[in-house]
C-alpha positions as CSV (number, residue, x, y, z in Angstrom):
1,M,-2.1,-48.4,-4.7
2,A,-2.6,-44.9,-5.4
3,E,0.8,-43.2,-6.1
4,S,2.1,-40.5,-3.4
5,I,4.6,-39.4,-5.6
6,E,5.1,-38.7,-8.9
7,V,7.8,-37.2,-10.9
8,D,8.6,-36.6,-14.3
9,N,11.3,-35.5,-16.2
10,L,12.4,-33.1,-13.3
11,V,15.2,-30.7,-13.9
12,K,16.6,-28.1,-11.5
13,T,19.0,-25.3,-12.6
14,Y,21.0,-23.0,-10.6
15,R,22.5,-19.7,-11.9
16,M,26.0,-19.0,-9.8
17,G,27.3,-15.6,-11.4
18,E,27.8,-16.3,-14.9
19,V,27.8,-20.4,-14.2
20,T,24.7,-22.5,-14.7
21,V,24.8,-25.6,-12.5
22,Q,22.4,-28.4,-13.3
23,A,21.3,-30.1,-10.2
24,L,19.0,-32.7,-11.3
25,R,18.9,-33.6,-15.3
26,G,15.6,-34.9,-15.9
27,V,14.5,-37.5,-13.4
28,S,11.5,-39.7,-13.4
29,L,10.5,-41.9,-10.6
30,T,7.5,-42.8,-8.6
31,I,7.2,-43.7,-4.9
32,P,3.8,-45.1,-3.6
33,K,2.2,-44.6,-0.7
34,G,3.4,-46.5,2.2
35,A,6.5,-46.6,1.0
36,F,10.3,-46.7,2.6
37,V,12.9,-45.4,0.4
38,A,16.6,-44.6,0.8
39,I,18.3,-41.8,-1.5
40,M,22.1,-42.1,-1.6
41,G,24.9,-40.7,-3.8
42,P,28.0,-38.7,-3.8
43,S,27.8,-34.8,-2.8
44,G,26.5,-32.8,-5.6
45,S,24.4,-35.7,-7.2
46,G,21.6,-34.0,-6.6
47,K,19.9,-35.8,-4.0
48,S,19.6,-33.5,-1.4
49,T,18.0,-30.9,-4.3
50,F,15.4,-33.8,-4.8
51,M,14.5,-34.1,-1.4
52,N,13.9,-30.1,-1.2
53,I,11.4,-30.2,-4.0
54,L,9.9,-33.4,-2.8
55,G,9.6,-31.6,0.7
56,C,8.0,-28.6,-1.3
57,L,10.8,-26.1,0.1
58,D,12.2,-25.6,-3.4
59,K,10.4,-25.9,-7.2
60,P,11.7,-27.9,-9.8
61,T,12.9,-25.7,-13.3
62,A,11.2,-28.0,-15.5
63,G,9.2,-31.3,-15.6
64,S,6.5,-32.2,-13.1
65,Y,5.9,-33.4,-9.7
66,R,2.4,-34.3,-8.7
67,L,1.9,-34.9,-4.5
68,D,-1.4,-37.2,-4.4
69,G,-2.3,-35.8,-8.1
70,V,-1.8,-32.3,-7.4
71,E,1.2,-30.6,-9.4
72,I,3.1,-29.1,-6.7
73,G,5.2,-26.9,-9.5
74,G,2.1,-24.9,-9.9
75,L,1.3,-23.8,-6.4
76,N,2.3,-20.3,-4.6
77,R,4.4,-20.1,-1.4
78,D,1.6,-20.1,1.1
79,E,0.0,-23.0,-1.0
80,L,3.3,-24.9,-0.9
81,A,3.8,-23.9,3.1
82,E,0.5,-25.5,3.4
83,V,1.4,-28.3,1.5
84,R,4.2,-28.9,4.3
85,N,2.1,-28.5,7.0
86,K,-0.7,-31.2,6.1
87,K,1.3,-33.6,4.6
88,I,5.1,-33.9,5.3
89,G,7.2,-33.7,8.4
90,F,11.1,-33.0,9.0
91,V,14.1,-35.0,10.4
92,F,17.3,-33.6,9.9
93,Q,21.1,-34.7,10.9
94,N,20.8,-31.6,13.8
95,F,17.8,-32.2,15.1
96,N,16.8,-28.5,14.9
97,L,15.6,-28.2,18.4
98,L,15.5,-25.0,20.2
99,A,17.6,-24.8,23.2
100,R,15.9,-23.4,25.8
101,T,12.4,-24.8,25.1
102,S,11.3,-28.6,26.6
103,A,11.0,-31.4,24.2
104,L,7.1,-31.0,24.6
105,E,7.1,-27.1,23.3
106,N,9.5,-28.1,21.0
107,V,7.1,-30.9,19.5
108,E,4.4,-28.4,20.0
109,L,5.8,-25.9,17.7
110,P,4.3,-26.9,14.2
111,L,1.1,-26.3,15.8
112,L,1.9,-22.8,17.2
113,Y,3.3,-21.7,13.7
114,N,0.0,-22.7,12.4
115,G,-2.1,-20.8,15.1
116,R,-3.4,-24.3,16.7
117,A,-1.6,-24.8,19.5
118,N,-4.2,-24.9,22.5
119,R,-4.6,-27.7,25.6
120,D,-5.8,-30.7,22.7
121,G,-2.4,-29.6,21.5
122,K,-0.3,-30.5,24.7
123,E,-2.1,-33.7,24.3
124,R,-1.0,-34.4,20.8
125,A,2.3,-33.3,21.7
126,M,2.4,-36.0,24.6
127,E,1.0,-38.6,22.3
128,A,3.7,-38.0,20.2
129,L,6.4,-38.0,22.6
130,R,5.2,-41.5,24.0
131,S,5.2,-43.1,20.3
132,V,8.9,-42.8,20.2
133,G,9.7,-43.8,23.8
134,L,10.1,-40.4,25.7
135,E,7.2,-40.3,28.2
136,G,8.8,-38.9,31.3
137,R,11.2,-36.8,29.3
138,E,8.7,-34.2,28.3
139,H,9.9,-31.3,30.0
140,H,13.5,-32.1,29.6
141,H,15.8,-29.5,27.4
142,P,17.9,-30.7,24.5
143,N,20.8,-30.5,26.5
144,Q,19.3,-32.5,29.3
145,L,19.0,-35.3,26.4
146,S,21.1,-37.6,24.3
147,G,21.5,-36.9,20.7
148,G,19.2,-39.9,20.5
149,Q,17.0,-38.9,23.0
150,Q,17.0,-35.5,20.7
151,Q,16.0,-37.1,17.4
152,R,13.5,-39.0,19.3
153,V,11.9,-35.5,20.0
154,A,12.8,-34.6,16.1
155,I,10.7,-37.6,15.0
156,A,8.1,-36.2,17.5
157,R,7.6,-33.1,16.2
158,A,7.7,-34.2,12.3
159,L,4.4,-36.5,13.8
160,I,2.4,-33.7,15.5
161,N,0.5,-33.4,12.1
162,H,0.0,-36.4,11.1
163,P,1.9,-36.5,7.9
164,Q,1.6,-39.0,5.1
165,I,5.2,-38.8,4.4
166,I,8.4,-38.3,6.8
167,M,11.4,-36.9,5.0
168,A,14.8,-37.4,7.1
169,D,17.9,-35.9,6.1
170,E,20.8,-38.2,7.5
171,P,19.1,-38.3,10.5
172,T,21.6,-40.9,11.6
173,G,24.8,-39.2,11.0
174,A,25.6,-37.6,14.7
175,L,24.2,-40.8,16.4
176,D,26.4,-43.9,17.9
177,S,26.0,-47.4,15.9
178,R,23.1,-48.5,18.5
179,T,21.4,-45.4,18.6
180,S,21.1,-45.3,14.9
181,V,19.5,-49.0,15.2
182,E,17.0,-47.5,17.3
183,I,16.3,-44.6,15.6
184,M,15.9,-46.8,11.9
185,G,13.4,-48.8,14.3
186,I,11.4,-46.0,15.1
187,F,11.3,-45.3,11.2
188,Q,10.3,-49.1,10.5
189,R,7.5,-49.3,13.0
190,L,5.4,-45.7,11.8
191,N,6.1,-47.3,8.3
192,R,4.7,-51.0,8.5
193,E,2.1,-49.8,11.5
194,Q,0.9,-46.2,10.3
195,G,1.4,-46.5,6.8
196,I,4.0,-43.4,7.0
197,S,6.0,-43.2,3.7
198,I,9.4,-42.5,4.6
199,I,12.3,-40.9,2.2
200,L,15.5,-41.3,3.8
201,V,18.8,-39.4,2.8
202,T,22.1,-40.9,3.8
203,H,25.7,-41.6,3.1
204,E,25.6,-45.3,5.1
205,P,24.8,-48.1,2.6
206,D,24.3,-49.7,6.2
207,I,21.5,-47.2,7.0
208,A,20.0,-47.4,3.5
209,C,19.9,-51.5,4.0
210,Y,16.6,-50.9,6.6
211,A,15.1,-49.4,3.4
212,D,12.5,-51.4,1.2
213,R,14.1,-49.7,-1.7
214,V,17.0,-47.9,-2.4
215,I,17.4,-44.7,-5.0
216,V,21.2,-43.6,-5.8
217,F,21.9,-40.3,-7.6
218,K,24.8,-39.3,-9.8
219,D,25.5,-35.9,-11.8
220,G,21.8,-35.1,-11.2
221,R,20.3,-38.6,-12.6
222,V,19.3,-41.6,-11.1
223,K,22.1,-44.3,-11.5
224,S,20.2,-47.0,-9.7
225,D,16.7,-47.4,-8.3
226,R,16.5,-51.2,-6.8
227,T,14.2,-53.1,-4.5
228,T,15.7,-55.0,-1.4
229,S,13.9,-58.0,-1.4
230,A,15.1,-58.5,2.5
231,P,15.7,-54.9,4.3
232,R,17.5,-55.4,7.5
233,D,15.0,-55.2,11.0
234,A,16.2,-53.2,13.3
235,R,13.6,-54.6,15.8
236,T,15.2,-57.9,15.6
237,E,18.9,-56.3,15.8
238,L,18.3,-54.5,18.5
239,E,17.4,-57.6,20.5
240,E,20.0,-59.8,19.4
241,M,22.9,-57.1,20.4
242,P,24.9,-58.1,23.2
243,A,24.3,-56.5,26.7
244,S,28.0,-54.9,26.5
245,E,26.9,-53.3,23.2
246,I,25.4,-50.2,25.6
247,G,23.7,-47.0,23.3
248,E,23.8,-43.4,24.4
249,E,19.8,-44.0,25.2
250,E,20.9,-46.7,27.9
251,A,23.8,-44.6,29.2
252,A,21.6,-41.3,29.4
253,A,18.8,-43.0,31.3
């Protein structure tokens, strides 16, 4: 299987006044296509910097980052934007939805930015909403949706351009326990059924256990990198949860 992501001796330094901060100190690893990877580590460990570089939101100071064989460090701003638009979807902890815009219109936003919004775009947005279980909620605004439903809209938005990779930054950080399992179930389904690579940053060990691989950062380096032989299965857990455990999805229905 061809490697989707290959990082070799990645270094990132920042200047803060007269102080140089080394956020990454020679990180080397590969992430194959179709992987589900959780990235962990304390604040200041370098995991967010690493995520930003993988997502083409930042460029390394030194070292190599190749995405499907393309050296990302040598791309200009427009070329980086094109890679982001075509290959990567983003999901964040605070959802990043436009408050006065419907779920359908929020999902369509990437198409508007790319100048590709049309009638076909609306159908693509509806398809994305259906894929995350939000059919019938397309005209709701964010304040009419629960937190879990808002995160589903954000996932649908990340899917609109049919990305190879979804990068999720603390996607369950603002959600209750059952809703977090529901969201992890969506990520597992997208990974297993559609082959989308999932790269997830989390502070929660329980959430990292849904991934097939857990990479832990400390002081700008990879502290550990282990494969999970038997990741938690969200679908099974939801089926086994007692009816009394009502998440916000059911409560908002």
